[in-house]
C-alpha positions as CSV (number, residue, x, y, z in Angstrom):
1,M,161.7,248.5,41.5
2,K,162.1,245.5,43.8
3,V,164.0,242.4,42.6
4,D,161.4,240.2,44.4
5,L,158.8,241.3,41.8
6,F,160.5,238.9,39.4
7,D,160.4,235.8,41.6
8,F,158.4,232.7,40.9
9,H,158.2,229.1,42.1
10,L,160.2,226.7,40.1
11,P,160.2,223.0,40.9
12,E,163.8,221.7,40.7
13,E,162.8,218.7,38.6
14,L,161.9,221.1,35.7
15,I,165.5,222.2,35.3
16,A,166.6,220.4,32.1
17,Q,169.7,218.3,32.7
18,T,170.4,217.1,29.2
19,P,169.6,218.3,25.7
20,L,167.0,216.6,23.6
21,P,168.3,214.3,20.8
22,N,166.6,216.5,18.2
23,R,167.2,220.2,18.6
24,E,164.0,221.4,17.0
25,A,161.8,219.0,19.0
26,S,161.7,221.3,22.0
27,R,158.4,222.9,23.0
28,L,157.7,226.5,22.1
29,M,155.5,228.8,24.1
30,V,154.3,231.7,22.0
31,L,153.5,234.8,24.0
32,D,151.6,237.8,22.5
33,K,153.4,240.8,24.1
34,R,150.3,243.0,23.7
35,T,147.6,240.8,25.0
36,G,149.5,238.2,27.0
37,E,147.8,235.4,25.1
38,I,149.7,232.1,25.2
39,T,149.9,229.4,22.5
40,H,151.6,226.0,22.9
41,E,153.7,224.7,20.0
42,T,156.8,222.6,19.2
43,F,159.8,224.6,18.2
44,R,159.6,223.9,14.5
45,A,156.3,225.7,14.4
46,I,158.2,229.0,14.7
47,L,158.1,228.9,10.9
48,S,154.4,229.8,11.0
49,Y,155.0,232.8,13.1
50,L,157.7,234.3,10.9
51,R,156.7,236.4,7.9
52,E,158.4,237.2,4.6
53,G,160.4,240.3,5.1
54,D,161.2,239.6,8.7
55,C,164.8,239.2,9.9
56,L,166.0,236.7,12.5
57,V,169.2,237.8,14.3
58,L,171.5,235.1,15.7
59,N,174.5,235.3,18.0
60,D,177.4,233.4,16.3
61,T,179.6,233.3,19.4
62,R,181.3,229.9,20.1
63,V,181.7,228.6,23.6
64,L,185.3,227.8,24.7
65,P,186.0,224.6,26.6
66,A,186.7,227.1,29.3
67,R,186.7,225.0,32.5
68,L,190.1,223.7,33.5
69,Y,191.1,221.4,36.3
70,G,194.7,221.7,37.6
71,E,196.9,221.8,40.7
72,K,198.6,224.5,42.6
73,E,202.3,224.3,42.1
74,G,204.2,223.5,45.2
75,T,201.3,222.1,47.2
76,G,199.4,219.9,44.7
77,A,196.1,221.4,45.9
78,K,193.3,220.8,43.4
79,M,192.1,223.9,41.5
80,E,189.3,224.7,39.1
81,V,189.6,227.6,36.6
82,L,186.9,229.1,34.5
83,L,188.0,231.4,31.6
84,L,185.8,234.4,31.3
85,K,187.4,237.0,29.1
86,Q,190.6,237.4,27.1
87,L,192.3,240.6,28.2
88,D,195.4,240.8,26.0
89,G,197.7,238.2,24.7
90,D,197.7,235.2,27.0
91,R,196.2,237.1,30.0
92,W,192.6,236.1,30.9
93,E,190.0,237.2,33.4
94,T,189.0,234.0,35.3
95,L,187.1,232.6,38.2
96,V,189.1,230.3,40.4
97,K,188.0,227.8,43.0
98,P,189.1,227.8,45.8
99,A,189.9,231.5,45.2
100,K,191.4,232.1,48.6
101,R,194.3,229.8,47.7
102,V,195.3,231.9,44.7
103,K,197.2,235.1,45.3
104,E,199.5,237.1,43.0
105,G,202.4,234.9,41.9
106,T,200.5,231.6,42.4
107,V,201.2,229.1,39.7
108,I,198.6,226.6,38.6
109,T,199.5,223.6,36.3
110,F,197.2,221.7,34.0
111,G,197.7,218.4,32.1
112,D,201.0,217.4,33.6
113,G,202.5,220.8,32.9
114,R,201.3,221.1,29.3
115,L,199.6,224.4,30.4
116,K,200.6,226.7,33.2
117,A,199.0,229.9,34.6
118,V,200.5,232.6,36.8
119,C,198.2,234.8,38.8
120,E,198.9,238.4,38.0
121,G,196.1,240.1,39.9
122,V,193.0,239.9,42.1
123,L,189.8,241.6,40.8
124,E,187.1,243.4,42.7
125,H,184.5,240.7,42.1
126,G,186.8,238.0,43.3
127,G,188.1,236.9,39.9
128,R,191.8,236.4,39.1
129,V,193.9,237.6,36.2
130,L,195.9,234.6,34.9
131,N,198.7,234.7,32.4
132,F,198.9,231.3,30.6
133,Q,202.1,229.6,29.4
134,Y,202.2,226.8,26.9
135,N,203.8,225.4,23.7
136,G,201.9,225.5,20.4
137,I,198.5,227.1,19.8
138,F,196.5,228.1,22.9
139,Y,193.1,227.1,21.6
140,E,194.3,223.6,20.6
141,V,195.7,223.1,24.1
142,L,192.4,224.3,25.5
143,E,190.4,221.9,23.3
144,A,192.6,219.0,24.6
145,L,192.5,219.9,28.3
146,G,189.3,222.0,28.8
147,E,185.7,221.0,29.5
148,M,182.5,222.8,28.5
149,P,181.6,225.3,31.2
150,L,178.0,224.1,31.9
151,P,176.1,226.2,34.4
152,P,176.1,225.0,38.0
153,Y,172.4,223.9,37.9
154,I,173.3,221.2,35.3
155,K,174.6,218.2,37.2
156,A,174.6,215.6,34.3
157,Q,177.6,215.0,32.1
158,L,177.5,216.2,28.6
159,D,178.2,213.4,26.2
160,D,178.6,215.5,23.1
161,R,180.2,219.0,23.7
162,E,178.8,220.2,20.4
163,R,175.3,220.1,21.9
164,Y,176.3,223.1,24.0
165,Q,177.1,225.0,20.8
166,T,174.7,226.4,18.3
167,V,174.9,224.9,14.8
168,Y,176.1,228.3,13.5
169,A,178.7,229.0,16.2
170,R,182.0,230.3,14.7
171,E,183.5,233.2,16.7
172,R,185.4,231.7,19.7
173,G,185.2,233.6,23.0
174,S,182.1,232.7,25.2
175,A,182.1,231.3,28.7
176,A,178.5,230.2,28.1
177,A,176.2,229.3,25.2
178,P,173.6,231.7,23.8
179,T,171.1,229.0,24.6
180,A,168.0,230.3,22.7
181,G,169.9,229.4,19.6
182,L,170.4,225.7,20.6
183,H,166.9,224.9,19.1
184,F,167.8,225.6,15.5
185,T,169.0,223.0,13.0
186,E,170.6,223.7,9.6
187,Q,167.4,222.4,8.0
188,L,165.2,224.7,10.0
189,L,167.4,227.7,9.1
190,D,167.2,226.7,5.5
191,D,163.4,226.5,5.7
192,I,163.2,229.9,7.3
193,R,165.3,231.4,4.5
194,K,163.0,229.8,1.9
195,K,160.1,231.5,3.5
196,G,161.7,234.9,2.7
197,V,163.0,235.6,6.1
198,D,166.5,237.1,6.3
199,I,169.0,235.7,8.8
200,A,171.7,238.0,10.2
201,F,174.6,237.4,12.6
202,I,176.0,239.4,15.4
203,T,178.5,238.4,18.0
204,L,178.4,238.8,21.8
205,H,180.8,236.8,23.9
206,V,178.9,235.7,27.0
207,G,180.9,236.5,30.2
208,L,180.7,236.9,33.9
209,G,177.2,238.4,33.9
210,T,175.8,235.0,33.1
211,F,177.1,233.7,36.4
212,R,176.3,236.6,38.7
213,P,173.1,236.6,40.7
214,V,171.3,239.8,41.5
215,N,172.3,240.5,45.1
216,V,170.6,243.8,45.6
217,E,167.0,244.6,46.7
218,N,166.4,247.2,44.0
219,V,166.7,246.4,40.4
220,E,168.3,249.8,39.6
221,E,171.2,249.1,41.9
222,H,172.5,246.1,40.0
223,D,175.7,246.5,38.0
224,M,176.0,244.5,34.8
225,H,179.4,243.1,33.8
226,A,180.6,244.3,30.4
227,E,180.7,241.9,27.5
228,F,182.3,242.2,24.0
229,Y,180.1,242.6,21.0
230,Q,180.5,243.1,17.3
231,M,178.3,243.9,14.3
232,T,179.6,243.7,10.7
233,E,178.8,246.2,7.9
234,E,176.8,243.5,6.2
235,T,174.6,242.9,9.2
236,A,174.1,246.6,9.8
237,R,173.1,247.3,6.2
238,L,170.6,244.4,6.2
239,L,169.0,245.4,9.5
240,N,168.5,249.0,8.3
241,E,166.9,247.7,5.1
242,V,164.5,245.5,7.1
243,K,163.5,248.4,9.3
244,Q,163.0,250.6,6.2
245,R,160.7,248.1,4.5
246,G,158.6,247.5,7.6
247,G,159.9,244.0,8.4
248,R,160.2,242.8,12.0
249,I,163.5,242.2,13.7
250,I,163.4,239.0,15.8
251,A,166.3,238.6,18.2
252,V,167.3,235.0,19.1
253,G,168.3,235.2,22.7
254,T,168.9,237.9,25.3
255,T,172.5,238.3,24.0
256,S,171.4,239.2,20.5
257,T,168.8,241.5,22.1
258,R,171.4,243.3,24.2
259,T,173.7,243.8,21.3
260,L,171.1,245.1,19.0
261,E,169.7,247.5,21.6
262,T,173.2,248.7,22.6
263,I,173.9,249.7,19.0
264,A,170.5,251.2,18.2
265,S,170.4,253.2,21.4
266,R,173.7,254.7,20.6
267,H,172.8,255.6,17.0
268,D,169.2,257.0,17.2
269,G,167.5,253.7,16.3
270,T,169.8,252.8,13.4
271,F,172.4,250.1,13.0
272,V,176.1,250.7,12.3
273,A,179.1,248.4,12.0
274,E,181.0,248.5,15.3
275,S,182.6,246.5,18.1
276,G,183.0,247.3,21.7
277,W,181.9,246.5,25.2
278,T,178.3,246.7,26.5
279,D,177.0,246.6,30.0
280,I,173.4,247.5,29.0
281,F,170.8,246.4,31.6
282,I,167.3,246.1,30.2
283,Y,164.4,246.0,32.7
284,P,160.8,247.2,32.7
285,G,160.5,250.8,31.7
286,Y,163.2,250.4,29.0
287,E,162.1,251.7,25.5
288,F,163.1,249.2,22.8
289,R,164.8,250.8,19.7
290,A,165.9,247.7,17.8
291,I,163.8,244.6,18.1
292,D,160.2,243.7,17.5
293,G,160.2,240.2,19.0
294,M,162.5,237.7,20.7
295,V,163.2,233.9,21.0
296,T,164.3,233.0,24.4
297,N,164.5,230.1,26.9
298,F,162.9,230.1,30.3
299,H,165.1,231.8,32.9
300,L,166.1,231.8,36.6
301,P,163.8,233.6,39.1
302,K,164.9,237.1,39.9
303,S,167.6,237.1,37.2
304,T,168.5,240.0,34.8
305,L,167.3,237.8,32.0
306,I,163.7,237.5,33.2
307,M,163.8,241.3,33.8
308,L,164.8,241.8,30.2
309,V,162.0,239.5,29.0
310,S,159.6,241.4,31.2
311,A,160.6,244.7,29.7
312,L,159.6,243.4,26.3
313,A,156.3,241.6,27.1
314,G,155.3,243.1,30.5
315,R,156.1,241.7,33.9
316,E,152.5,240.4,34.6
317,N,152.3,238.7,31.2
318,V,155.7,237.1,31.7
319,L,155.0,235.8,35.2
320,H,151.7,234.5,34.1
321,A,153.4,232.7,31.2
322,Y,156.0,231.2,33.6
323,E,153.2,230.0,35.9
324,E,151.7,228.3,32.8
325,A,155.1,226.8,31.9
326,V,155.5,225.3,35.3
327,K,151.9,224.0,35.2
328,E,152.5,222.5,31.7
329,R,155.9,221.0,32.7
330,Y,158.0,222.9,30.3
331,R,161.8,222.3,30.7
332,F,163.7,225.3,32.0
333,F,167.1,227.0,31.5
334,S,170.0,226.1,29.1
335,F,168.8,222.8,27.7
336,G,165.2,223.6,28.2
337,D,162.3,224.7,26.0
338,A,161.8,228.0,24.3
339,M,159.5,231.0,24.2
340,L,158.7,233.3,21.3
341,I,157.6,236.8,22.2
342,I,156.0,238.5,19.3
């Protein structure tokens, strides 16, 4: 299957640069995965598409202020570091720019020496393993010195870093936000519960895969980067109950989808409490075992994310929906509008 099959024309001005003042005021395109029928709504209208007995699954990962600006010790050269994944203790997998200046033994200092990092290894994908040195609590130092790791297509400054967090974010560890969840407010979640819809939480820490383009011609040749996930006993029990009573499981975001499908595919369609690493790659032809619907944003052309969406709703349906989104001037990507596939 050719990657070019997932290409589409996207005018640059449709890439959302800033979040809306009101989270739930985003637009919502509703796509019927069976017929391809499209309905245009605002995000709050999601209430009318959820039924009593359904379950909405949210990714409660919290984005780290993972972008650091420092200097190479000895030369003063300016360096940019993006934390991707904690390996053990104070060792992290990172992306460094300019990477060619950072070899094993290189020391980078941040915040007048309040934080230091020593390069301990060069990874195959060009990343670096950095061992951090500091006084106090690492996450407090990071909160003081770090910036939110906004994607490269967002050029505007973020005035409130909490707008790149979901309102339910609690498990620190992501290098990017699970952006489909940015549309929910506490009030909307309360109203969803009042309708008799269960809400469950899983965790997947978004890592390098978010930043990696698909550089192969054939979809099947792309390698996904592994990301850490976790499901609690409480969530597993609830999801199994929902399935047994005939309710629908609606995943909020591709990260929730990948977590749910990873677990269900390993356990014959059921859910169990577990944690681990997943590199699941979902594209057309995949047989879904866990979810019945999904809330998602509008994604990059030729990305693994649009491939996942196409697996659920059909490539032709999705590309037609994206053409409609461009025509109707929907906002794309992280701070953009949403789609409900059901």
